[in-house]
N, C-alpha and C positions, 0 to 999 in steps of 0.2 A: 830383793836380794842383790840384784845386779847393781843397784845404786849404792847400797851400803858396802858392798865388797869392793876393794880396790883392785882385786885380781879376779877377772871373770872372762868367760868365753861362751859364744853361742853360734848357731848356724842360721843363716837367712838366705832366702831365694829372691832373685830379682831377674825378671825377663828370662826365666828358664836357666839361670846360672846360679850355682850354689857358692856362697861365700862364707868364710870363717872370720868372725869378728872376735878380736882379742883385746882385752884391756889390761895394761900393766900399771903397777903403782908408780913407776917413774914418770908416766905421762899425765898423772892426775892434775898437776899444776897448769896444764895446757888443755883447757876444755875443748878447743877445736881439734885437738890431736889425741884425744884419749883412746879412741878405738882404732885398731889396726885391722884393715880389711884385706883378707887373703883369698884370692880366687882359687877354688879347688878344681882339680883335674876331673874330667868326665869319667875316667877309669876309677872304679871303686877302690882298688888296691893302692893306686897312687894317691888318691884323695885321703885315705886313711894314713898313709905314710906322711903326707903333709901335716895332718892333724897331730901326729906323734912328734914331729920335728918342732912344731911351734908350741906344743904343750909338753915339753920334755920333762920338766921338773914340777909339773902341776900335780894336784891331788888326783888320785885314781878315780874317785867317784865323779869328779868334774869331767875327766876325760871320757869316762863311759857315758856320761850324760850327753856330751857333745856328739859322740858317735851315734847314740840312739836317735838324736835329733837329725843327724845327717841321713841315717837310713830312712826315717819317716819322710823327710823332704825328697829323697831320691825316689821313693815309691810313689809319692804324690805327683812328681813330674812324669814318671813313667805312665801312670794312669791317665794323666792329661794328654800325653802324646797318643796313647792308644785310642782314646775317645775322639781325638781330632782326626785320626786316620780312619776310624770306623765310619760306616754309613749312618747319616743322620736323617731323620724324617723331615721332609720338606712339605710345607703346606702350599698348595697351589689353588688359586681361585677357579671356580667352575663357571664356564660361559654358558648361560641359559640357552641362547639361541643354538649353539652347537649341540648341546645336550638334546634339545627338542628335535633338531635335524637327525641326530643319530637314532632317536627313538622312532621317528617316522620311517627311516630307512630299515630299521629292524622289523617294524610291523609290516612293511612292504615285502621284505624278504620272506617273512612267515607266510604272508598270503600267497606269494608266488610258489613257495614250497608246497602249500596246501593244494594249489591248482595242479602242480606237477604230480602230486601224489594221487589226486583224483584221476588225472589223465592216465597215469601209469596203471591204476586199478582198472580203468576202462579198457586199456589196451590188453591187459592180462585177461580180462573177461572175454574180449573179442578173440584173443588168441586161443583160449580154451574152447570157445564156441566153434572157431574154425577147425581146430583139431578134432572136435567131436564130429563135425559135419564133413571133415576131410576136404576143406576148401581154404584157400589162402586169399586174404584180403589185402589190398594196398591201402593203408590207412592215410587219410589226408590230414595233414598237420595244420591246415588253415584255421580250423576252429580253435585249436590251441593257441596259435599266434594271435588271432583276433582277441581272445580272452586276455592274453598278456598285454596287448596294445591298449585295450580298454582300461585295464588295471593301471597301466603306467600313466595314461591320460588323466585318470581320476586322481592319482597321487600327485601329479604335477599341478593340477588345478587346486587341490587342497593346499599344497605347499605355497603356491602363488597367493592364495587368499590369506594364508597365515602371515606371509611376509608382507603383504599389503597392509594388513591390520597392524603389524608391528611398526611399519614405517609410515603409518597414516598420521599425518600432522597437518595442522591448519596452515594454509599458504595464502598469502595476500600479495597480489601483483597489481602494480600501477601501470596503466596504459594511456595513450593519447585518446582524446574524444572524437577523432576524425570519423571512425567507423560509426559511432553512435549518432553523430550529427548527420551523416549521410543517410542513415536509416530514418531519422526524423524528417529530413527534407523529402525523402521518397514518400513517406506516409502523408505529409502535408500536400504534396502534389496530387496524390491519389484522392485525398479528401476534396481538393478544389475541383478536380475533374468530375467527381460524383456530384458535388454541389451544383455545378453548371448544368449537368444533365437534368437534375431535379428541377432547376429553374425553368429550363426549356419545356419540360413536360407540363409544369404548372401553367405557363403562358399558353400552351396549345389548348389545355382544358378550358382556360378562361375565355379564349377566343371562340371556342365552340359554344360556350354558354351565351355570350353577348351577341352572337350572330342573329340577324333579323329572322323572325319565324315566318314561315310561308303563310300567305294569306288564304283564308278559307273561303270557298265559294258560297255565296248566299243562295239559299233555295226558297222561293216563294210559293205558297200553296193558295190556290183560288178555290172557293166553295161556290157551287151553283145553287141558286135559290129555286124553290119549288113554285110552279105557277099557281097552285091552289092557295098558297098564302097570299 
């Protein structure tokens, strides 16, 4: 319809600003200047006044149509500004290590609270027993403190183990071979000393075997003959 009619008007929005576009029959021979763009005022009454001035002798149905389009565009911009000023949901990534640490701390706090509750119950029972027996006891808190210290040590050890497992990675280090060579030389010297001692022991045993044996004394036995024979 806008291309067929030589006289036409419409409303458009650019970068939050409302413009009135008007085309007159006198500018049809100039394609680059067919549309006249008028910037409308931010105030609604003044903007409607501008529309009436630039469309003074136009058809009423076309003027009413331009006004309706102006109201729709104005409401559209108002909703956009309201949404921009309102709070928007923002997605944030969750750090797994921090989440695990918070869960461990929560469990630790629950265990400490449970210990405190049991100690409180025991104190109340002792107080009731003391009131019944009309005696006052000075309660030692060393047991309570020891239990808390043991719990904290256990939690710290578990946290250290988990952090070590998380940070456990294969590490390869390159060092000079001086230390290893010194160890090998020490082992070789020890082997040589032990070998020399073994050779000395073998020579002593051999000398003992080859020594001249002691000469045995000969014993002669004489038999006497009988005279009857």
